[in-house]
C-alpha positions in Angstrom: 9.0 7.6 -40.2 10.9 7.7 -43.6 9.8 5.9 -46.7 11.2 5.8 -50.1 10.8 9.1 -52.1 8.4 7.8 -54.6 5.6 10.3 -54.5 4.6 12.5 -57.3 6.3 15.6 -56.0 9.7 13.6 -55.9 9.2 12.7 -59.6 8.2 16.1 -60.9 10.1 18.6 -58.7 12.8 19.2 -56.4 12.9 19.8 -52.5 10.7 22.8 -52.5 8.0 21.1 -54.5 8.5 18.0 -52.3 7.9 19.8 -49.1 5.1 21.9 -50.4 3.3 18.9 -51.6 3.5 17.0 -48.2 2.3 20.2 -46.3 -0.7 20.9 -48.5 -4.0 19.7 -47.5 -6.6 17.8 -49.5 -9.2 20.7 -49.5 -12.8 21.2 -50.6 -14.3 24.6 -50.8 -17.9 24.8 -49.6 -18.4 28.6 -50.1 -16.4 31.8 -50.7 -13.1 32.7 -48.6 -10.6 30.7 -46.8 -12.8 30.1 -43.8 -15.2 28.1 -46.0 -12.4 25.7 -47.1 -12.5 22.2 -45.5 -9.4 20.2 -44.9 -10.9 17.0 -46.0 -7.9 14.7 -45.1 -7.9 16.1 -41.5 -11.6 15.5 -41.2 -11.3 12.0 -42.7 -8.5 10.8 -40.3 -10.1 12.5 -37.2 -13.4 10.6 -37.9 -11.6 7.4 -38.6 -9.4 7.5 -35.5 -12.5 8.5 -33.3 -14.3 5.6 -34.7 -11.4 3.4 -34.1 -11.2 4.6 -30.4 -15.0 4.0 -29.8 -15.2 0.6 -31.4 -12.0 -0.7 -29.7 -13.2 0.5 -26.2 -16.8 -0.8 -26.7 -15.4 -4.2 -27.8 -13.0 -4.2 -24.9 -15.6 -3.4 -22.3 -18.0 -6.1 -23.8 -15.3 -8.6 -23.6 -13.9 -7.8 -20.2 -13.8 -10.4 -17.8 -13.5 -10.5 -14.0 -10.9 -13.2 -14.1 -7.5 -13.1 -15.6 -7.5 -10.3 -18.2 -6.1 -10.6 -21.6 -3.1 -8.5 -22.7 -5.1 -5.8 -24.3 -7.6 -5.6 -21.4 -4.8 -5.4 -18.9 -3.3 -2.5 -21.0 -6.7 -0.7 -21.0 -7.1 -1.1 -17.2 -3.6 0.3 -16.6 -4.4 3.3 -18.7 -7.7 3.7 -17.1 -6.3 3.4 -13.6 -3.5 5.7 -14.3 -5.8 8.5 -15.7 -8.3 7.9 -12.9 -5.5 8.4 -10.3 -4.5 11.7 -11.9 -8.0 12.9 -11.8 -8.4 12.1 -8.3 -5.3 13.9 -7.3 -5.8 17.0 -9.5 -9.6 17.6 -9.7 -11.0 18.7 -6.3 -14.7 18.7 -7.3 -17.1 16.1 -7.8 -18.0 15.0 -11.4 -18.6 11.7 -13.2 -17.6 13.2 -16.5 -13.8 14.2 -15.7 -12.2 10.7 -15.7 -14.0 9.4 -19.0 -13.3 12.8 -20.6 -9.6 12.7 -19.7 -9.2 9.3 -21.0 -11.0 10.1 -24.2 -8.7 13.2 -24.7 -5.5 11.4 -24.0 -6.1 8.4 -26.2 -7.7 10.4 -29.1 -4.9 12.8 -29.2 -2.4 10.2 -28.8 -4.0 8.2 -31.8 -3.9 11.4 -33.9 -0.4 12.1 -33.0 0.6 8.7 -33.7 -0.2 9.0 -37.4 3.1 10.8 -37.7 4.8 7.4 -37.0 3.7 6.1 -40.4 6.3 6.5 -43.2 6.1 9.9 -44.6 5.5 9.0 -48.1 3.4 5.9 -47.6 -0.1 7.3 -47.6 0.7 10.2 -50.1 2.0 7.4 -52.5 -0.9 5.2 -52.1 -3.4 8.3 -52.6 -1.3 9.3 -55.7 -1.8 5.9 -57.2 -5.5 6.1 -56.6 -5.6 9.4 -58.5 -3.6 7.7 -61.3 -6.1 4.8 -61.5 -9.0 7.3 -61.6 -7.4 9.2 -64.4 -6.4 12.2 -62.4 -3.1 14.2 -62.2 -1.1 12.8 -59.3 0.4 16.1 -58.7 -2.8 17.3 -57.2 -3.0 14.2 -55.0 -2.6 16.1 -51.7 -2.8 14.1 -48.4 -1.7 14.9 -44.8 -2.5 12.2 -42.3 -1.6 13.8 -38.9 -4.8 15.7 -37.7 -3.0 17.4 -34.9 -0.4 19.0 -37.4 -3.4 20.9 -38.5 -4.2 24.1 -36.5 -8.0 23.6 -37.1 -7.9 20.5 -35.1 -5.8 21.6 -32.1 -8.0 24.8 -32.0 -11.3 22.9 -32.2 -10.3 20.7 -29.3 -9.2 23.7 -27.2 -12.4 25.6 -27.9 -14.3 22.4 -26.8 -12.2 22.4 -23.5 -12.9 26.3 -23.3 -16.6 25.7 -23.5 -16.4 22.9 -20.8 -14.5 25.2 -18.5 -17.4 27.6 -18.6 -20.1 24.9 -18.3 -18.1 23.5 -15.2 -17.7 27.0 -13.6 -21.6 27.6 -13.9 -22.6 24.2 -12.7 -20.4 24.4 -9.6 -20.9 28.0 -8.7 -24.3 28.9 -10.3 -24.8 31.6 -12.8 -24.8 34.3 -10.0 -21.6 33.1 -8.4 -19.8 32.6 -11.7 -20.8 36.1 -12.9 -19.8 37.6 -9.6 -16.3 36.0 -9.7 -15.6 37.6 -13.2 -15.9 41.0 -11.7 -14.3 40.4 -8.2 -11.3 38.2 -8.8 -8.4 38.2 -8.7 -8.5 41.8 -7.1 -10.8 41.4 -4.0 -12.3 44.5 -2.2 -14.4 45.0 0.8 -16.4 48.2 0.0 -19.0 48.5 -2.7 -17.1 51.4 -4.3 -13.7 49.6 -4.5 -15.6 46.6 -5.9 -16.9 48.8 -8.7 -13.6 50.5 -9.5 -11.8 47.1 -9.5 -14.3 45.4 -11.7 -13.0 46.6 -15.1 -9.5 45.4 -14.2 -10.8 42.1 -13.0 -12.9 41.6 -16.0 -10.0 42.4 -18.3 -7.7 39.9 -16.6 -10.4 37.2 -16.7 -10.8 37.8 -20.5 -6.9 37.5 -20.9 -6.9 34.3 -18.8 -9.7 32.7 -20.6 -8.4 33.6 -24.0 -4.9 32.3 -23.3 -6.0 28.9 -22.2 -7.3 27.8 -25.7 -4.5 29.5 -27.4 -1.9 27.8 -25.3 -3.6 24.4 -25.7 -3.9 24.5 -29.3 -0.6 26.1 -30.3 1.5 23.9 -28.0 0.1 20.7 -29.6 0.1 22.1 -33.2 3.6 23.4 -33.0 5.0 20.2 -31.7 3.4 18.0 -34.3 3.8 20.2 -37.1 7.6 20.4 -36.4 7.8 16.6 -36.0 6.0 16.1 -39.5 8.4 18.8 -41.0 11.6 17.1 -39.7 10.5 13.7 -41.1 9.9 15.4 -44.5 13.4 17.1 -44.2 15.1 13.7 -43.3 13.3 12.2 -46.4 14.9 14.9 -48.6 18.3 13.4 -48.1 17.8 10.8 -50.9 15.3 12.8 -52.8 15.7 11.8 -56.6 18.9 10.1 -55.9 20.3 7.6 -58.3 21.3 4.1 -57.2 24.5 4.5 -59.4 26.1 7.1 -57.2 28.0 6.1 -54.1 26.6 9.2 -52.3 23.3 7.8 -52.5 24.2 4.9 -50.2 26.2 7.1 -47.9 23.2 9.5 -47.5 20.9 6.5 -47.2 22.8 5.4 -44.1 22.6 8.9 -42.7 18.9 8.9 -43.6 18.3 5.6 -41.8 20.2 6.7 -38.6 18.5 10.1 -38.5 15.0 8.6 -39.1 15.5 6.0 -36.5 16.7 8.4 -33.9 14.0 11.0 -34.6 11.4 8.2 -34.5 12.5 7.0 -31.2 12.5 10.5 -29.8 9.2 11.4 -31.5 7.4 8.5 -29.7 8.1 10.4 -26.5 6.9 13.7 -27.9 3.6 12.4 -29.2 2.9 10.6 -25.9 4.1 13.6 -23.7 1.9 16.1 -25.8 -1.2 14.0 -25.4 -0.5 13.7 -21.7 0.1 17.5 -21.4 -3.1 18.3 -23.1 -5.1 15.9 -21.0 -3.5 17.2 -17.7 -3.9 20.9 -18.6 -7.6 20.2 -19.3 -8.0 18.6 -16.0 -6.2 21.5 -14.2 -8.4 24.1 -16.0 -11.6 22.2 -15.2 -10.6 22.0 -11.6 -9.7 25.6 -11.4 -13.1 26.5 -12.8 -14.8 24.4 -10.2 -13.0 26.1 -7.4 -14.0 29.5 -5.8 -11.4 32.3 -5.8 
């Protein structure tokens, strides 16, 4: 969503500075090289939203009643029932982990996506004021509040799904069956010689298939959320450093409100859809890993 352009970048620079400031993470270096740089804001909001998710569901479970449920309990039951139905239709194996895992993925990704609904300048403005109160330069008060707009988050989630795929494959097929499938599918052969000849091609295709899955999961979610965040920033630029004494400010303000409202309404669908797609692809991939080729 759009907020008043009162951040430090709006006061000290133009459009380029404003965009760069909003797209810069609060970082801490724990070693040499870019790999050893932590995006503290991403870690903080991920931990905060994870804690919120766990605490909310624990309290809901403890206060759940078999009688007439409250509004929030009814909402939770609808979500749980919906996801459980999808798992039963999609996952053909047997596992007590799939349904809880799917609900966790959907709601956690949704919560992280939903941070993009906050006014784009709200948290950076509060963080900059905190910097000023502490006697620091607000120009260095970087803060990004959408964890899924950080490739580190989406790639971390996809790596976790990738590892689960391997675990499910081994648990359902055994180490021998899992290893055999790597060299014998998708090109099957009857004779031993043909199996040996086709093994390198099967291995190559398997490596490509397994590598594409985490890449597609992470890049799809990251691309949509990063683009959504950037569009909010661009809409906020319409009245950047504008003066209330100019008529154009009010005209652009109306355009900004309309654009912001329209994009917010559309973005609600995007953040929900992206959480749903990430969850569904996870279920599909786990189901495929449990099936024999």
